[in-house]
C-alpha positions as CSV (number, residue, x, y, z in Angstrom):
1,X,-3.0,-42.9,-20.0
2,X,0.0,-41.0,-21.5
3,X,0.7,-40.5,-25.1
4,X,2.7,-37.9,-27.1
5,X,0.0,-37.6,-29.7
6,X,-2.6,-37.0,-27.1
7,X,-0.7,-34.3,-25.1
8,X,0.1,-32.4,-28.3
9,X,-3.4,-32.2,-29.4
10,X,-5.0,-28.8,-29.9
11,X,-7.3,-29.4,-27.0
12,X,-4.3,-30.0,-24.7
13,X,-2.5,-26.9,-25.9
14,X,-5.5,-24.5,-25.8
15,X,-4.8,-20.9,-24.6
16,X,-7.2,-19.4,-22.0
17,X,-9.8,-17.7,-24.3
18,X,-11.0,-15.4,-21.5
19,X,-7.6,-13.8,-21.0
20,X,-6.8,-13.5,-24.7
21,X,-10.2,-11.9,-25.5
22,X,-9.9,-9.4,-22.6
23,X,-6.4,-8.6,-23.7
24,X,-7.6,-7.9,-27.3
25,X,-10.5,-5.8,-26.0
26,X,-8.2,-3.7,-23.8
27,X,-5.5,-3.0,-26.5
28,X,-8.2,-2.2,-29.1
29,X,-10.2,0.0,-26.8
30,X,-7.0,1.7,-25.7
31,X,-6.0,2.4,-29.3
32,X,-9.3,4.0,-30.1
33,X,-9.1,6.2,-27.0
34,X,-5.5,7.3,-27.9
35,X,-6.8,8.2,-31.3
36,X,-9.6,10.3,-29.7
37,X,-7.2,11.9,-27.2
38,X,-4.8,13.3,-29.8
39,X,-7.1,13.4,-32.8
40,X,-6.8,16.3,-35.3
41,X,-8.5,16.8,-38.6
42,X,-5.2,17.2,-40.3
43,X,-4.2,13.7,-39.3
44,X,-7.6,12.0,-39.3
45,X,-6.4,8.6,-40.6
46,X,-6.1,6.3,-37.7
47,X,-3.0,4.6,-39.2
48,X,-1.1,7.8,-39.6
49,X,2.3,6.7,-38.3
50,X,3.5,10.3,-37.6
51,X,0.9,10.4,-34.8
52,X,0.7,8.6,-31.5
53,X,-2.2,6.4,-32.5
54,X,-0.3,5.2,-35.6
55,X,2.7,4.4,-33.5
56,X,0.6,2.7,-30.9
57,X,-0.8,0.4,-33.7
58,X,2.8,-0.6,-34.5
59,X,3.4,-1.4,-30.8
60,X,0.2,-3.4,-30.7
61,X,1.3,-5.4,-33.7
62,X,4.8,-6.0,-32.3
63,X,3.2,-7.0,-28.9
64,X,0.9,-9.5,-30.7
65,X,4.0,-11.0,-32.3
66,X,5.7,-11.3,-29.0
67,X,2.6,-12.9,-27.5
68,X,2.5,-15.5,-30.3
69,X,6.2,-16.2,-29.8
70,X,5.8,-16.7,-26.1
71,X,2.8,-19.1,-26.7
72,X,4.3,-21.2,-29.5
73,X,8.1,-20.9,-29.5
74,X,9.2,-20.5,-25.8
75,X,9.7,-23.5,-23.7
76,X,8.3,-22.6,-20.2
77,X,10.6,-25.1,-18.5
78,X,13.6,-22.8,-19.3
79,X,12.1,-19.8,-17.5
80,X,12.8,-20.8,-13.8
81,X,16.5,-21.5,-14.3
82,X,17.0,-18.5,-16.5
83,X,15.2,-16.1,-14.2
84,X,18.3,-15.1,-12.1
85,X,20.1,-14.2,-15.3
86,X,17.2,-12.1,-16.6
87,X,17.0,-10.4,-13.1
88,X,20.7,-9.5,-13.0
89,X,20.7,-8.1,-16.5
90,X,17.7,-5.9,-15.6
91,X,19.4,-4.7,-12.5
92,X,22.4,-3.6,-14.6
93,X,20.1,-1.7,-16.9
94,X,18.3,-0.1,-13.9
95,X,21.6,1.1,-12.5
96,X,23.0,2.2,-15.9
97,X,20.0,4.4,-16.7
98,X,20.6,6.4,-13.6
99,X,23.9,7.6,-15.1
100,X,23.4,7.2,-18.8
101,X,19.6,7.7,-19.2
102,X,17.8,10.8,-20.4
103,X,15.7,12.8,-17.9
104,X,12.0,12.9,-18.8
105,X,9.4,14.7,-16.6
106,X,11.8,14.9,-13.7
107,X,12.9,11.2,-13.7
108,X,16.0,9.7,-15.2
109,X,14.6,6.4,-16.3
110,X,14.7,6.3,-20.1
111,X,17.3,5.1,-22.6
112,X,16.9,6.7,-26.1
113,X,18.2,5.6,-29.4
114,X,17.1,8.3,-31.8
115,X,13.4,8.7,-31.2
116,X,13.0,5.2,-29.8
117,X,12.8,5.1,-26.0
118,X,13.1,2.2,-23.6
119,X,12.2,2.3,-19.9
120,X,13.9,-0.5,-18.0
121,X,11.6,0.0,-14.9
122,X,8.7,-1.3,-16.9
123,X,10.5,-4.5,-17.9
124,X,12.0,-5.0,-14.4
125,X,8.5,-6.0,-13.2
126,X,8.8,-9.1,-15.4
127,X,12.2,-10.2,-14.2
128,X,11.3,-9.5,-10.5
129,X,8.1,-11.6,-10.9
130,X,10.1,-14.5,-12.5
131,X,12.8,-14.5,-9.9
132,X,10.4,-14.2,-7.0
133,X,8.4,-17.1,-8.3
134,X,11.6,-19.1,-8.8
135,X,12.9,-18.5,-5.2
136,X,9.5,-19.0,-3.5
137,X,8.8,-22.2,-5.5
138,X,12.0,-23.9,-4.4
139,X,11.8,-27.1,-2.3
140,X,11.7,-26.3,1.4
141,X,11.0,-22.6,1.0
142,X,8.9,-21.3,3.9
143,X,7.7,-17.8,5.0
144,X,8.3,-19.1,8.6
145,X,12.0,-19.2,7.8
146,X,13.6,-15.8,8.4
147,X,16.3,-16.4,5.7
148,X,13.7,-17.3,3.1
149,X,11.7,-14.2,3.9
150,X,14.8,-11.9,3.7
151,X,16.0,-13.5,0.5
152,X,12.6,-13.1,-1.3
153,X,12.1,-9.6,0.2
154,X,15.5,-8.5,-1.2
155,X,14.4,-9.6,-4.7
156,X,11.6,-6.9,-4.5
157,X,13.5,-4.3,-2.5
158,X,16.6,-4.0,-4.8
159,X,14.8,-2.9,-7.9
160,X,12.6,-0.6,-5.7
161,X,15.7,1.2,-4.5
162,X,17.2,1.6,-8.0
163,X,13.9,2.9,-9.4
164,X,13.6,5.4,-6.6
165,X,17.2,6.6,-7.4
166,X,15.8,7.2,-10.9
167,X,13.1,9.4,-9.3
168,X,10.5,7.1,-10.8
169,X,8.3,6.9,-7.6
170,X,5.2,5.6,-9.4
171,X,6.9,2.5,-10.8
172,X,8.5,1.8,-7.4
173,X,5.1,2.0,-5.7
174,X,3.8,-0.8,-7.9
175,X,6.2,-3.3,-6.3
176,X,4.5,-2.7,-2.9
177,X,1.5,-4.7,-4.4
178,X,3.7,-7.8,-4.4
179,X,3.1,-8.1,-0.7
180,X,-0.2,-9.7,-1.7
181,X,1.8,-12.5,-3.2
182,X,3.5,-13.1,0.2
183,X,0.0,-13.0,1.8
184,X,-1.5,-15.6,-0.6
185,X,1.5,-17.8,0.0
186,X,1.0,-17.8,3.8
187,X,2.2,-14.5,5.2
188,X,0.2,-13.4,8.3
189,X,-2.6,-11.0,7.5
190,X,-1.5,-8.6,10.3
191,X,1.6,-7.6,8.3
192,X,-0.6,-6.2,5.6
193,X,-2.8,-4.5,8.2
194,X,0.4,-3.0,9.7
195,X,1.3,-1.6,6.3
196,X,-2.1,0.0,5.9
197,X,-1.9,1.4,9.4
198,X,1.5,3.0,8.8
199,X,0.2,4.6,5.6
200,X,-2.8,5.9,7.7
201,X,-0.3,7.3,10.3
202,X,1.5,9.1,7.5
203,X,-1.7,10.6,6.1
204,X,-3.1,11.6,9.6
205,X,0.2,13.2,10.6
206,X,0.3,15.4,7.5
207,X,-3.4,16.1,7.2
208,X,-4.1,16.7,10.9
209,X,-1.1,16.6,13.3
210,X,1.4,14.2,14.8
211,X,-0.6,14.4,18.1
212,X,-3.8,13.2,16.3
213,X,-1.8,10.3,14.7
214,X,-0.4,9.2,18.1
215,X,-3.8,9.4,19.7
216,X,-5.3,7.2,17.0
217,X,-2.5,4.6,17.2
218,X,-2.5,4.4,21.0
219,X,-6.3,4.3,21.2
220,X,-6.7,1.5,18.6
221,X,-3.9,-0.6,20.1
222,X,-5.3,-0.2,23.6
223,X,-8.7,-1.4,22.5
224,X,-7.3,-4.4,20.7
225,X,-5.2,-5.3,23.7
226,X,-8.3,-5.2,25.9
227,X,-10.0,-7.8,23.6
228,X,-6.9,-9.9,23.8
229,X,-6.5,-10.0,27.6
230,X,-9.8,-8.6,29.0
231,X,-8.0,-6.5,31.6
232,X,-10.5,-3.7,32.5
233,X,-8.1,-1.8,34.6
234,X,-5.6,-1.3,31.8
235,X,-8.4,-0.3,29.5
236,X,-9.5,2.4,31.9
237,X,-5.9,3.6,32.2
238,X,-5.5,3.7,28.4
239,X,-8.8,5.7,28.0
240,X,-7.7,8.2,30.6
241,X,-4.3,8.5,28.9
242,X,-5.9,9.0,25.5
243,X,-8.2,11.7,26.8
244,X,-5.3,13.5,28.5
245,X,-3.3,13.5,25.3
246,X,-6.3,15.0,23.4
247,X,-6.4,17.9,25.9
248,X,-2.7,18.7,25.7
249,X,-3.1,21.7,23.3
250,X,-5.9,23.2,25.4
251,X,-4.1,22.7,28.7
252,X,-1.0,24.4,27.2
253,X,-3.1,27.6,26.7
254,X,-3.9,27.9,30.3
255,X,-1.8,29.8,32.9
256,X,-1.4,26.8,35.1
257,X,-0.1,24.4,32.5
258,X,1.6,27.0,30.3
259,X,4.9,25.1,30.8
260,X,3.6,22.5,28.4
261,X,4.6,24.8,25.6
262,X,8.3,24.0,26.3
263,X,7.8,20.8,24.3
264,X,5.7,19.9,21.3
265,X,2.3,18.2,22.0
266,X,3.4,15.0,20.4
267,X,6.4,14.8,22.8
268,X,4.1,15.2,25.8
269,X,1.9,12.5,24.3
270,X,4.9,10.1,24.1
271,X,5.7,10.9,27.8
272,X,2.1,10.0,28.8
273,X,2.3,6.8,26.7
274,X,5.6,5.7,28.1
275,X,4.5,4.2,31.5
276,X,1.7,2.3,29.9
277,X,4.2,0.9,27.3
278,X,6.8,0.0,30.0
279,X,4.3,-2.0,32.0
280,X,3.1,-3.6,28.8
281,X,6.6,-4.8,28.0
282,X,6.9,-6.0,31.6
283,X,3.8,-8.1,31.1
284,X,5.3,-9.6,27.9
285,X,8.4,-10.9,29.7
286,X,6.9,-11.6,33.2
287,X,3.4,-12.8,32.5
288,X,4.2,-14.2,29.0
289,X,1.6,-12.2,27.2
290,X,0.2,-13.8,24.1
291,X,1.9,-13.7,20.7
292,X,-0.7,-11.4,19.4
293,X,0.0,-9.0,22.3
294,X,3.7,-9.0,21.3
295,X,2.8,-8.3,17.7
296,X,0.5,-5.5,18.9
297,X,3.2,-3.6,20.8
298,X,5.5,-4.0,17.9
299,X,2.9,-2.3,15.7
300,X,2.5,0.5,18.2
301,X,6.3,1.1,18.3
302,X,6.4,1.2,14.5
303,X,3.5,3.7,14.5
304,X,5.3,6.0,16.9
305,X,8.5,5.8,14.8
306,X,6.4,6.6,11.6
307,X,4.8,9.6,13.2
308,X,8.1,11.1,14.3
309,X,9.7,10.3,10.9
310,X,7.0,11.9,8.7
311,X,8.7,15.3,8.6
312,X,12.0,13.7,7.7
313,X,10.4,11.7,4.9
314,X,8.2,14.6,3.7
315,X,11.0,17.1,3.6
316,X,14.1,15.0,2.7
317,X,12.9,12.0,0.7
318,X,10.0,13.3,-1.4
319,X,10.5,15.6,-4.3
320,X,8.9,19.1,-4.2
321,X,6.3,18.2,-6.8
322,X,5.4,15.0,-4.9
323,X,4.9,16.9,-1.7
324,X,2.7,19.5,-3.5
325,X,0.6,16.7,-5.0
326,X,0.0,15.1,-1.6
327,X,-0.9,18.4,0.0
328,X,-3.2,19.2,-2.8
329,X,-4.9,15.7,-2.5
330,X,-5.4,16.1,1.2
331,X,-6.8,19.6,0.9
332,X,-3.9,21.2,2.7
333,X,-3.3,23.4,-0.3
334,X,-5.4,24.1,-3.4
335,X,-3.7,25.1,-6.6
336,X,-6.1,24.5,-9.5
337,X,-3.9,26.4,-12.0
338,X,-0.7,24.7,-10.9
339,X,0.0,21.3,-9.3
340,X,-3.7,20.5,-9.1
341,X,-4.5,21.5,-12.6
342,X,-4.3,18.0,-14.2
343,X,-6.5,16.3,-11.6
344,X,-9.0,19.2,-11.6
345,X,-9.4,19.0,-15.4
346,X,-9.5,15.2,-15.3
347,X,-12.4,15.2,-12.9
348,X,-14.2,17.8,-15.0
349,X,-13.8,15.5,-18.1
350,X,-14.9,12.4,-16.3
351,X,-17.9,14.1,-14.6
352,X,-19.0,15.7,-17.9
353,X,-19.4,12.3,-19.5
354,X,-22.5,11.6,-17.5
355,X,-24.1,8.1,-17.7
356,X,-23.6,7.2,-21.3
357,X,-20.8,9.7,-22.4
358,X,-20.6,12.3,-25.1
359,X,-19.7,9.8,-27.8
360,X,-16.5,8.8,-29.6
361,X,-14.5,11.9,-30.7
362,X,-17.0,14.2,-29.1
363,X,-15.2,14.9,-25.8
364,X,-14.7,18.6,-25.4
365,X,-12.1,18.3,-22.6
366,X,-10.4,15.8,-24.7
367,X,-10.6,17.6,-28.0
368,X,-9.3,20.9,-26.7
369,X,-6.4,19.4,-24.8
370,X,-7.4,20.6,-21.3
371,X,-5.9,17.6,-19.7
372,X,-2.1,17.1,-20.2
373,X,-0.8,13.6,-20.8
374,X,-4.3,12.5,-21.8
375,X,-3.0,9.7,-24.1
376,X,-0.7,8.3,-21.4
377,X,-1.2,8.6,-17.7
378,X,-4.6,10.3,-17.9
379,X,-6.2,8.1,-20.6
380,X,-9.0,7.1,-18.3
381,X,-10.5,10.6,-18.3
382,X,-11.0,10.2,-22.1
383,X,-12.9,7.0,-21.4
384,X,-15.0,8.7,-18.7
385,X,-15.8,11.7,-20.9
386,X,-16.6,9.9,-24.2
387,X,-18.0,6.6,-23.0
388,X,-19.5,7.8,-19.7
389,X,-20.2,5.8,-16.6
390,X,-21.3,2.8,-18.6
391,X,-18.1,2.7,-20.5
392,X,-16.0,3.2,-17.4
393,X,-17.8,0.4,-15.6
394,X,-17.3,-1.9,-18.6
395,X,-13.6,-1.1,-18.7
396,X,-13.3,-1.8,-14.9
397,X,-15.2,-5.0,-15.3
398,X,-12.8,-6.3,-17.9
399,X,-9.9,-5.5,-15.7
400,X,-11.5,-7.2,-12.7
401,X,-12.3,-10.2,-14.9
402,X,-8.7,-10.4,-16.1
403,X,-7.2,-10.1,-12.7
404,X,-9.5,-12.6,-11.0
405,X,-9.1,-15.0,-13.9
406,X,-5.3,-14.9,-13.5
407,X,-5.7,-15.5,-9.7
408,X,-8.2,-18.4,-10.4
409,X,-6.0,-20.1,-12.9
410,X,-2.9,-19.6,-10.7
411,X,-4.5,-21.0,-7.6
412,X,-5.6,-24.2,-9.3
413,X,-2.1,-24.8,-10.7
414,X,-0.1,-27.6,-9.0
415,X,3.2,-26.1,-10.1
416,X,4.4,-23.6,-7.5
417,X,6.4,-21.5,-10.0
418,X,3.3,-20.9,-12.2
419,X,1.1,-20.2,-9.2
420,X,3.4,-17.6,-7.6
421,X,4.2,-16.0,-11.0
422,X,0.4,-15.7,-11.6
423,X,-0.1,-14.0,-8.3
424,X,2.7,-11.6,-9.2
425,X,1.1,-10.7,-12.5
426,X,-2.3,-10.2,-10.9
427,X,-0.8,-8.0,-8.1
428,X,1.1,-5.8,-10.6
429,X,-2.0,-5.3,-12.8
430,X,-4.1,-4.6,-9.7
431,X,-1.7,-1.9,-8.5
432,X,-1.5,-0.2,-11.9
433,X,-5.3,-0.1,-12.3
434,X,-6.0,1.1,-8.7
435,X,-3.3,3.8,-8.8
436,X,-4.0,5.1,-12.3
437,X,-7.7,5.3,-11.9
438,X,-7.4,6.6,-8.4
439,X,-5.2,9.5,-9.4
440,X,-7.3,10.3,-12.4
441,X,-10.4,10.7,-10.2
442,X,-8.5,12.6,-7.5
443,X,-8.6,9.8,-5.0
444,X,-4.8,9.4,-4.9
445,X,-1.8,11.6,-5.5
446,X,-0.7,12.0,-9.2
447,X,1.8,9.3,-9.9
448,X,3.0,8.8,-13.4
449,X,2.1,5.2,-14.2
450,X,0.3,3.8,-17.2
451,X,-3.1,2.1,-17.4
452,X,-2.4,-1.5,-18.6
453,X,-2.9,-2.0,-22.3
454,X,-4.7,1.4,-22.7
455,X,-2.0,4.1,-22.2
456,X,0.2,5.1,-25.1
457,X,3.7,3.7,-25.0
458,X,5.8,1.0,-26.4
459,X,7.6,0.0,-23.2
460,X,4.4,-0.4,-21.2
461,X,2.6,-2.2,-24.0
462,X,5.4,-4.7,-24.4
463,X,6.1,-5.2,-20.7
464,X,2.4,-5.8,-19.9
465,X,2.0,-8.2,-22.9
466,X,5.1,-10.2,-21.9
467,X,3.9,-10.4,-18.2
468,X,0.5,-11.7,-19.3
469,X,1.5,-14.1,-22.0
470,X,4.3,-15.8,-20.0
471,X,1.5,-16.7,-17.6
472,X,-0.8,-17.8,-20.5
473,X,2.0,-20.1,-21.7
474,X,2.6,-21.5,-18.2
475,X,-1.1,-22.2,-17.9
476,X,-1.0,-24.1,-21.2
477,X,1.7,-26.3,-19.7
478,X,-0.7,-27.1,-16.8
479,X,-3.3,-28.1,-19.3
480,X,-0.9,-30.4,-21.1
481,X,0.1,-32.0,-17.8
482,X,-3.5,-32.5,-16.9
483,X,-4.2,-34.1,-20.2
484,X,-1.4,-36.7,-19.6
485,X,-3.5,-38.3,-16.9
């Protein structure tokens, strides 16, 4: 039974309490840790607006106002048709900041009006999520349709390119997480495995050698192919080829095979692989090998291209400080007083916290400013030092709850726009948490991105709040529709 009075009842318009409480916990906990990270006895009052913790309180209050506005004043039905407009405006700002913005920490991604700074890259995640949800929720959209895939992929790729031009690699990397949205909407899982594999090829090429990466790629693809077609002869040939590739460096040292030094080992490996690949391609066209087999050889070809492109990417695309951070992470170089200083001090801070932590305001690494950017990108090491393992686990549990709660509410929503937008929000939060915590603990290269709701900054606080509460408002719309029946 439908009725206006019924659908407008408080019960029908209830916000999701779990998301709201987790949000309030994170912003409050973040505020306290910012206070601890930059605390000084001269400015002990937590509402001292000349200090970062005082300014963060202002940003929290403004963000709460924005959240209430989104919940009670914004009509969610206007969001889908307006999403292309928001997206285009944000693209203009992303392009303009390249030429008109101020350079901060090596990236030109900030507009400044006096002391007030605005980073368009943070807000572009909102407009990208909205437009992606709008396009993918249109009637007839299918990831089996090449035009639909290209159209939705461009929505993500265009801001990535502009943000890379700003030299803001960390923010661009967050967009990669949106591939999870495509996966949850029906994209084949092998595409994600391919992406992971290419990253592995990049790492192995740098950390070991191009030859090692080619051996891994060829060996894995050969084994998978055997399980697809059960051809023992080709398995034996591939094993022999793989072993031969492994011995290229040793053979080149002998007098008999000294001519191998004419070319690099990875070139000889490619020569050894070529006959196998040629006969594989022949089987695809003559014997009509399975679709999985065609995908597999495509993956092998991409792996080979990646291996031979690593030097170009590493030398021509990445900035010197980014190369240094990757080399430091992989143990190729060790510079504890230079590029590796932040991570080294961060790991000391987190490790010194022990199981229960040193207590609020008692962190020595925090108090004596051993870790740069401790109130922003490295806020998690303050948590680890003062709140210990228990506090860190609690924080991670809240993030996991928030992300899984968003995915759960999105998946049960019948409206495609809300469902896809929710997946986008969860993916963005997941990437921020994984990358930020990973770099703080030395598991990933140092990339300057904030920890959602914890790190100091008005742009990040506002953008994360808008991202979350647009979804909260859309979920309220679902509840009202459910209440009508």
